N, C-alpha and C positions, 0 to 999 in steps of 0.2 A: 431301388439308388442308397447312397450313403444317409441312414440317419443322422441328424446333426446338432451338437448339443449346444444350444444358446450364445456362448459365447466364442465358441469357431464360428459362428455368422460375421464376425469381423475381424479384418486382416487389416495388420495396421503399417504402411510401409516404410521401413528405415530407408529414405533416400535422402542421403545428406552428402552435399558438396564438399568437395577438400577447400580447408582454406591452409594458413601458413603449418599446418602440422600434416599436412599432405594426405596419403594411403591411410599411415597409422590411426590420426584421428579421427578418420574416416570407422574405421574397426571400431573405436573407440565408444565412436558417436551411438552404434549400432548394439553395442553390446550391453553398453548402460541405457539403451531404450529399453532393451532386453531386459534387463534389472527390474527397471522400476516398472512392469507391467508384468512380471515373473508369477505364475499364480493365478494370474488373472485369464486364463483359456485362451486367447487370443492368439491367430496366428502372426509373425511375422513376416512382410513380404519384402525382398533383396535383390536387386537390379544390379546399379551399377558399383553397388561395395562388393558385389559377388565377384561380377567380372576385375575390380582389381584388387581385393584381398582375397581371390583363391576360393575351392568351394571350400574349405577346410572350414569355412566362416558357419557352414550350413552345421557342426556339430559344435562348436563352439555356441552356437544355438541352443543345441538341442540340449548342449552340458549341462545348459543357464534353465532349464525346463520348459522351453515353449517351439510352438511349432512352426516350417519355416517351407513358405512359399517363396520358390526358387524361379523368379520371373523374367527367364533369360528371354523370352520370346524367340524361340527357336526359328533359325528360316535360311534354309540352302537345299542342296541337294538332296535327294532322300537319304546318300549313302551316307551324306556328310551328317545328319540331323540322325541316323539311327546312332553312329559315334559317339556324338555326343551326350544320345539317351545312355548308354551303357557304362559311361562314364561319370554320368549326372546320377546313375541307380546305386553306387557302392557309397553315396552320402548318402540315398534318401532322404529329399524333401518331402513331406507329405503333399508338397502341390505342383506342378509344374508348367511353366505356359510354352507353348509355340504358338507359330503364326497361321491362323486359318491359308493365307494367302501364299505358303508354302507347297500347298494343293495335295491329294490326301495321300497318296504314299508318302509321304512323306513323314506327316504325320500319323499314320500309320505305323509306319517304323518306331518315332519314337513312342507312341503307345505299349508296341510289343518288346522296344525295347528295354523297359522300367520295369518297375516291380510290380504286381499285378494289386498290393494295396495303395501307389501311387497314384494322386487325380491325377491327369492331363489334361490341362485346360486350354484351348482355343480361344484366341485372343482374334477379335472379328474386325470391326472399325472402332480404333483407336479414337476414344473419350475429346482427344485435341482436334480432331476432325468437325469442320462443316459440313452440311447442303454442298456448300459449292466445291468443298476439297475429294467432297466420297465421289460426287459426278465428274470430278477431273483425274482422278487415280483408278474406279471404281468402274466409272459411265453408268453410276445408277445410284437413286439412292441412300441414304443412311440403313436404314430399314429396310430396302430389299438387297442391300449389300450383306446386312446381319443375317438375314435369312438365308442368302444364300451358303454362306463361310458354317451358319448352323447344320446346315443339311448334309453337308461336304466333312463338316469335323462327325456327326452323327457316324456316315458312313465309314469314317477313320477309324470308328471305336473308341474316339475322345472320352471321357468321362462330365465334360461341361463345358461351360464359354466363358466368355470376359466379354463383353457388352454392356452398354452405356443404358443405364435405366430408361432410360427415355426409351431403347427399341424392347421393351419388355414384352409389350401389346403384341407383336410380332411372334416371337415362340413362346410364349407360355401355355399358351391354349390346341398346341400340338402335341397329340399322344405319340406321337414316333418320333420326337422329339427326345430320349431316351438321354437329358444331360442336368449339371445343375449350371443353374443360372448367376455369374457372378459379376456387380456391378462398383467399377470405379465412378469416380463423378456425387461419389456421396457427403452430403456438409449436413451435421446434425442440426437440430432447430437452435440453441443455444449458439449456436459459431456464427462471428463473425464475418465468417466467408459465403455465407451464405448470402449473396445481394447481385452475386455477380463480379463479385473483386477478382477471380479466380480466373486468370487471363488463360489457363493452362487446359479449364473445365470450360465445353461448350453446352453439355448437354448434365445438369447437376439435378440432384430429388434428395430428401430428407432420409433417415433411414428405415422411418417408419412407412411413407409411402415408396419403396423401396422394395422393403417387403411384402407391401398390401399390393406392388405390382408383380410380383411373384420372383424375386431376389432371392437367391437362398444363402450367400454371401454378400457385404459389402462392405468396402477397403475406404477408409478414411485415414486423410494424410494430414494436413497443417493444422487443423482445428483441434487435433489432441496431441502433435506434434509440439506445436507454440503454446499448448494450455502451462499456464506459469502463475504465481501468486499477484493477486489482482483483488478489486473490492467491486469488480461491477456485476458480482452472479455466476460469471464464466467459471469453468472448473480452473482450481489453483493448481495441478500437475496432471501430468498424461495417463496415469493411474484414475484420479479422479473423471477425466475426460473419456476415460474407457470403459468407466461404470456406465457413468450417463446416457454415454452412445448404445451400452448395451440397454440400457431400458428404455430406449426409442425400438430395439428392433425387436426389443418383448410387445411393447405398445402394437407394431407393426402384428405379430404374430396372433396377439388375442382379436384384434377387427377381425386378421384370416379366420380363425378358430370361427368367431361368431359367426361370420357367412355361408360357412358349411351346412 
């Protein structure tokens, strides 16, 4: 499995809703964010913006010196997923996501349709879903669903999974799963969002705890995107928020090393 640099363990989502400026304003905000964290080595995640602005946005981000996660969550019949993979391969994002529920053949077509150096990650159970949702959709618990999808992703030859930190315990100690674990629903210890006030996430953890639990990469959004000048001891900019979050990742890695 790929050896990750410290800064490569942080994924920053560029999730901006269009306002009066429309799609052009979304593009501007994505590129402005990339400029604000240029040189830090973190990965920028784009999904809605990528669909709206086109895959050329990946090149624009690369031109600004940042790595890209194309969070397209591909799901369709296997033939269409292969076509999607062949098209996205020309733009060479470092990471690409597919939905595990698309099935083994669809995921396999994507894995072998893109460049070998591109990592394909299978999205398991969305972090917005709770136990009741998971039972209604997949007729099983979140942990059982994640493990089922993890095994499918492994059979399809994927490189990693996207899963809640709460489900890391069911996959981390299984040697048959040669996959990276990439976790959204992360809130830094300094964040004002750590109290359960984010209605879009149900299974949340801090960066250090997620790394301790077995995460390889973490996704941190609103606490970093919303960083602005203040007098409350919080980060004063997205760049400072990135640096403080990376420090928390390092803390988790140090604890992991101490256990070996």
